[in-house]
C-alpha positions in Angstrom: 8.9 -19.8 23.5 12.5 -19.1 24.2 14.3 -16.8 21.8 16.7 -18.6 19.5 20.3 -17.3 19.4 19.8 -15.7 16.0 16.6 -14.0 17.1 18.3 -12.8 20.3 21.1 -11.4 18.3 18.7 -9.5 16.1 17.0 -8.1 19.2 20.3 -6.9 20.6 21.2 -5.3 17.3 17.9 -3.5 17.2 18.4 -2.1 20.7 21.9 -1.1 19.7 20.6 0.8 16.6 18.0 2.6 18.7 20.5 3.5 21.4 22.9 4.9 18.8 20.1 6.9 17.2 19.2 8.4 20.7 22.8 9.7 21.2 23.3 10.8 17.6 20.1 12.7 17.2 20.7 14.6 20.5 24.2 15.6 19.4 23.3 16.5 15.8 20.2 18.5 16.7 22.3 20.8 18.9 25.1 21.0 16.4 22.9 22.7 13.8 23.5 26.5 13.8 20.6 28.5 15.2 19.1 29.4 18.6 15.6 28.1 19.3 14.9 31.0 21.6 15.6 33.5 18.7 13.4 31.5 16.4 10.5 31.5 18.9 10.7 35.2 20.0 12.2 36.8 16.9 15.3 38.9 16.5 13.7 41.9 18.2 13.6 40.1 21.5 15.8 41.4 24.3 18.6 39.4 25.9 16.6 39.2 29.1 13.7 37.7 27.3 15.9 35.2 25.4 17.7 34.2 28.6 14.3 33.7 30.4 13.1 31.5 27.5 16.3 29.4 27.4 15.9 28.8 31.2 12.3 27.7 30.8 13.2 25.3 27.9 16.2 24.0 29.8 18.6 25.1 27.1 20.9 26.8 29.7 21.6 23.5 31.4 24.9 21.5 30.8 24.7 19.1 27.9 24.9 16.1 30.2 21.9 17.2 32.3 20.0 18.0 29.1 20.7 14.4 27.8 19.5 12.8 31.1 16.3 14.8 30.9 15.9 13.7 27.3 16.4 10.0 28.2 13.8 10.4 30.9 11.3 11.8 28.4 12.0 9.0 26.0 11.4 6.3 28.7 8.2 7.9 30.0 6.8 7.8 26.5 6.2 11.5 26.1 9.4 12.1 24.0 9.5 15.6 25.5 7.4 18.7 24.9 7.4 20.9 21.7 9.1 24.2 22.1 6.4 25.8 20.0 3.1 24.3 21.2 4.2 22.8 24.6 2.2 19.6 23.7 4.0 16.3 24.1 5.9 15.1 21.0 4.1 11.8 21.1 0.8 13.6 20.7 2.1 15.7 17.9 3.5 12.7 16.0 0.4 10.7 16.7 -1.7 13.4 15.1 0.1 13.3 11.7 1.5 9.8 11.5 -1.8 8.3 10.3 -1.7 10.5 7.2 1.9 9.4 6.4 0.9 5.7 6.9 -2.1 5.9 4.6 0.0 7.6 1.9 2.8 5.1 2.2 0.5 2.1 2.1 -1.4 3.5 -0.8 1.8 4.2 -2.7 3.0 0.6 -2.1 -0.4 -0.7 -3.3 -0.1 1.3 -6.5 3.5 0.1 -7.0 2.5 -3.5 -6.6 -0.4 -3.3 -8.9 1.9 -1.9 -11.6 5.1 -3.7 -10.9 4.0 -7.3 -10.4 2.2 -7.7 -13.7 4.9 -5.8 -15.6 7.8 -7.7 -13.9 6.2 -11.1 -14.4 5.3 -10.4 -18.1 8.8 -9.1 -18.7 10.4 -12.2 -17.3 8.1 -14.6 -19.1 8.6 -12.7 -22.4 12.4 -12.0 -22.0 14.1 -10.1 -24.8 10.8 -9.3 -26.5 9.1 -6.0 -27.2 7.0 -6.4 -24.1 10.2 -7.0 -22.0 12.0 -3.9 -23.4 8.9 -1.8 -23.0 8.5 -2.8 -19.4 12.1 -1.9 -18.7 11.8 1.5 -20.4 8.7 2.3 -18.3 10.6 1.2 -15.2 13.5 3.5 -16.0 11.2 6.4 -16.6 9.5 5.8 -13.3 12.9 5.8 -11.5 14.3 8.8 -13.4 11.4 11.2 -13.2 11.6 13.1 -9.8 8.5 13.6 -7.6 9.1 17.3 -7.2 8.7 17.7 -11.0 6.0 15.1 -11.6 3.9 16.2 -8.7 3.3 19.9 -9.7 2.8 18.7 -13.3 0.1 16.2 -12.2 -1.6 18.9 -10.1 -1.7 21.3 -13.0 -3.1 18.8 -15.4 -5.5 16.8 -13.2 -6.6 19.4 -10.6 -6.4 22.7 -12.4 -6.9 22.0 -16.1 -9.3 19.0 -15.9 -10.8 19.5 -12.5 -11.0 15.8 -11.8 -9.6 16.0 -8.2 -9.7 18.8 -5.6 -6.8 21.2 -5.5 -4.3 20.3 -2.7 -4.5 23.8 -1.4 -8.2 23.4 -0.7 -7.5 21.4 2.5 -9.6 18.5 1.4 -8.6 15.2 3.0 -9.8 11.6 2.5 -9.7 9.4 -0.6 -9.9 12.3 -3.2 -6.7 13.9 -1.7 -4.9 10.5 -1.6 -5.3 9.4 -5.2 -2.8 11.7 -6.9 0.1 11.6 -4.3 -0.2 7.8 -4.0 0.1 7.5 -7.8 3.1 9.7 -7.8 4.8 7.7 -5.0 3.7 4.4 -6.5 5.0 5.2 -10.0 8.6 5.9 -8.6 8.6 2.7 -6.5 7.0 0.6 -9.3 10.1 1.2 -11.5 12.5 -0.2 -9.0 10.2 -3.1 -8.1 9.5 -4.1 -11.7 13.2 -4.5 -12.4 13.7 -6.5 -9.2 10.8 -8.8 -9.9 12.0 -9.5 -13.4 15.6 -10.2 -12.3 14.5 -12.4 -9.4 12.3 -14.5 -11.7 15.0 -14.9 -14.3 17.4 -16.1 -11.6 15.0 -18.7 -10.3 13.4 -20.0 -13.5 16.4 -22.0 -14.6 17.3 -23.3 -11.1 17.7 -27.1 -10.6 14.7 -27.5 -8.3 12.5 -25.9 -11.0 13.9 -28.3 -13.6 13.3 -31.2 -11.3 9.7 -30.1 -10.7 9.0 -30.0 -14.4 10.7 -33.4 -14.8 8.2 -34.8 -12.2 5.4 -33.9 -14.6 4.0 -31.0 -12.5 1.7 -28.6 -14.5 3.5 -25.5 -15.7 1.1 -23.3 -13.7 1.9 -25.1 -10.5 5.6 -25.0 -11.2 5.5 -21.2 -11.7 3.3 -20.4 -8.7 4.7 -22.9 -6.2 8.4 -22.9 -7.1 9.4 -20.0 -9.4 7.3 -17.2 -8.0 7.5 -18.1 -4.3 11.3 -18.5 -4.3 11.9 -15.3 -6.3 10.0 -13.2 -3.8 12.7 -13.3 -1.1 14.8 -10.4 -2.6 11.6 -8.7 -3.7 10.4 -8.8 -0.1 13.6 -7.1 1.1 13.3 -4.3 -1.4 9.6 -3.9 -0.7 10.1 -3.8 3.0 12.9 -1.2 2.8 10.9 0.9 0.4 7.9 0.8 2.6 10.1 2.1 5.5 11.5 4.8 3.2 8.0 5.9 2.2 6.9 6.0 5.8 9.7 8.2 6.7 10.7 10.0 3.5 7.5 11.4 2.0 8.6 15.0 2.8 8.7 16.2 -0.9 5.3 14.6 -1.8 3.7 15.9 1.4 4.9 19.4 0.8 3.9 19.4 -2.9 0.4 18.2 -2.1 0.0 20.2 1.1 -0.6 17.1 3.2 0.1 16.8 6.9 2.5 14.0 7.8 5.6 12.9 9.7 8.0 14.3 7.1 6.4 17.7 7.1 6.3 17.8 10.9 10.1 17.0 11.1 11.0 19.6 8.4 9.0 22.3 10.1 10.6 21.5 13.4 14.1 21.6 11.9 13.4 25.1 10.5 12.6 26.5 14.0 15.1 24.3 15.9 12.4 22.5 17.9 14.8 20.0 19.3 12.2 17.7 21.1 10.1 17.3 17.9 13.1 16.7 15.7 14.5 14.1 18.2 11.1 12.4 18.5 10.6 12.2 14.7 14.0 10.7 14.2 13.4 8.1 17.0 10.1 7.1 15.4 11.8 6.8 12.0 14.4 4.5 13.4 11.9 2.4 15.2 9.9 2.0 12.0 13.0 0.8 10.1 13.8 -1.6 12.9 10.2 -3.0 13.1 10.0 -3.4 9.3 13.4 -5.2 9.2 12.0 -7.6 11.8 8.9 -8.1 9.8 10.9 -8.8 6.6 13.0 -11.4 8.6 9.8 -13.1 9.6 8.6 -13.1 6.0 11.7 -14.9 4.9 10.7 -17.9 7.1 7.3 -18.0 5.3 8.8 -17.6 1.8 11.7 -20.0 2.4 11.1 -22.6 5.1 14.6 -24.0 4.4 16.0 -20.9 6.2 13.9 -21.7 9.3 15.0 -25.3 9.2 18.7 -24.4 8.8 18.4 -21.8 11.7 16.8 -24.4 13.9 19.5 -27.0 13.1 22.2 -24.5 13.9 20.7 -23.7 17.2 20.3 -27.5 18.1 23.9 -28.1 17.2 25.0 -25.3 19.5 22.9 -26.7 22.4 24.4 -30.2 21.8 
């Protein structure tokens, strides 16, 4: 199936974003003060040792030649080799990315389980005690920072009550996932609750909803088939962007709960000026954002078929 003009434009924009990221991350990584050779060998190393290491790592080459080498490593799929371990960056990221993905998905699941009931009830009971209570809970979830709530939850649940293993014990699997996913999900649930409530209130008085009621449709069918479905378009946008943010921005939560992950890998690489790992992590982050934006665009067509029909009509008019 041939790409439509709008889809082709999205594809070109995606490649443009990734190309811009390739250039920017290369420049910014080397603009950060610090010498990778000194970080690896220590300040007691001699100049001869430092020079030999810079030569081995290719840091003594001109910037243009380093960039060409970097592009070659991107296109061959290795993303370069870590200065510290000498393993490929792809392998290093592949080792920790599953932990970040499971944490992000668990956080989104917790947020949806909290936000959808609260947001729907708040919209259906507008200006009541339930509505005001849901909004207060949402504001608390947004306002309380993870770096404060995380240690507090660890002290209460793991240390005082002993319900879950201590994060420092190195236990992985479901027991180690419960608490950090609740912390992430609570913060996201606050934003999502407010968005669901606002979207439902925008749609509930729309003309097509009034027309559906006038045709005698049951209230349950009107709500599920017209109000809820059409209100999910802005919610899908927020949820998609938040999922991308969780996949790439769980550094604080990973550090607090001593979990491996993409954020932790990137932060550790920045501290020791491991350029290939930093570059690889940023490229993966950008690719995740681009992929999720594509997925959200496709979800629009499912939630609002009118958008697909309008896009098809526009393309037919251009061909004519």
